[in-house]
Steps between C-alpha positions, in 0.01 A plus 500: 500500500643627826846382599465377857872433537609865532458775754202724425339816623205444732267661248606249232395179671159349426242496776397350728857451619657403833775747584730443797732764646835325539630741766198436723542124451860521619397715794234247605742208469771678699261606775385145569856368480609754762213412733567127466870543566429705813272228637712206383235371264556345161298624205359253248279729289191365331544547127129463418484880507749570221543158331820638351866403488635855518302587812602171664864573420471839670353336811777241513764769455357678807553189712195277452600144591271343243172543318139400561262393227139382489527267202748261343492692173616815676772298669624362168526853359708628793682181600842596365513825699572341838530166674231533769143498373179462698165413344254633756201315361364147546630268228304176471450401135730273303618738225600773744675282754699336221622841384589591858698180541691568178589853610624365833767296324709813440393754763340534842123480463265533794121463497236588759260214574200453728403139428644151512376457143720788377803378696462149359453622144811718511705227669400244237593734215830593665600138548426434134710799395776410748471842666402638840239770559488705818155530656358766729189414700249780449290589802195726493545810716161652433470539124275195475617408151762226518719361775446241770277620780687419821850447637420131548398475134827664405690247712318209340586622150861580594549153644360346184733707282795392711417138427509543121782454254535768233393793716660688787324679787634855477263690723173680550312758293206733560327791328332767717313641200190579704677777692406837350500709815709815506866431562491638854198281580641164387675395820213295642430313177868428438539401864238229443696382193815487710325297771376242252842467338665474842263224606560313175878528512507400867294190420737412216800538729343275763468234232852532362416715196655830397387783272808674366273725292194681634360692206227760529400855431301709255533852364250656747687341794851517353638774722352346814651157433731539800187456716508133400836393642465147361539623142831431332384645167222709348336476156332832409423548132301817435752721682717525188234699309227575759145590396183667624446224757837573662467879472144533632576241766790711625763235425673712236514867413344630181851567368589134561257390226730415211244363253239682297275404214515766230161515332335714234162666527301361206151641563311775679167440328308423820439802725723519811706203379814427306616158388861383500644218291559264793246262649515170682759372249730777623411568864316181606182553701667515843367766733720681749510293817525791749258725303258292296293803393799679345458349155728297276827684548621857555529748213807706585426810291136514613484393865124565526418282200369154583530192281157362578459213255719268294403280209753307295651794311328804649559692821207728584607802701262723694622857451188674637692665786777639278512861383761413238450165334728279292444538128471237229851406387658603830726255680456435871689288750321262736647323802327159513332371812689169480811502287580126497222378266540813287859402423387154391269663244787680327750380240753758611591748769627840391783610727513875559863607509649812661520673160125469453522233231331163536646163402304174471568180688299181469267369768695174493260303717180620341239227468708245693200370690609139557 
């Protein structure tokens, strides 16, 4: 049995394995921290990408003011690392709001909401737990997923929150996740976001309400966040590792991609094809957003290879254009299209150290879906 508590050589670890270059991680964290400091923005990174205490600690050490999570389970795993935690996801059901209310007894917990139902549910639970939960009104700025539709809707919800005991109106939140234009072409789209936030905040002010926090951002828009002057903080997540989406979209350099799946070629029986030991249970089925025809990830050693099909445990790779092809038993490294769900499929992350050894850390928030 392998001992997963010690440092190992890369060739010793079983595949498929998620390997993360620690130096690149630190570089990515420091770069965003420097940008945010220059533009007087707070960073509250979204931990859904790494779901890990060590990575969160590195982000906090670089100046992050708090952490963002999607689920209560993730929050419980990371709750002792800092005292300012935002759950950027609608919480409406009894079991979850009760857990939120309990957490808020000992630390600052904030939740994004877009309905009176959610605000009432959280307020009721908080009163029962004798705690107070901060709420951010989420407004839709074009993603079309969650968030109230208009500034007047945001005002209505904010006024309702202000009338409740057990919750506190802390501000406004948005997610411009629909913006995938090149960085130098984002000004118009982010200008529209800024206009909508300005209109909302002005309406709140006219009615005696204040948003001390205006939370926004995404990894593709992270370094253009200054174009939305209403932001007080940004919540990028993928930036810590980056992936094919960020690289092919021009939001990160190839050398900024810290995470790779190490896989083994297990078959070459079919002409012009090899099969690797990673399928949807390793990579997920996500296509690359900026280049949907590019396949299911990028094989670093064989740039012209194309992962054309995934089943649960098999990755079928078209090697018809390659003069030299990977052989059975050979290990290859693949940068995933979308790193966040890939992390959630792993028990551990292997950290690549400067000496070339790898050491395992747990994916602490794996499977925390509620």
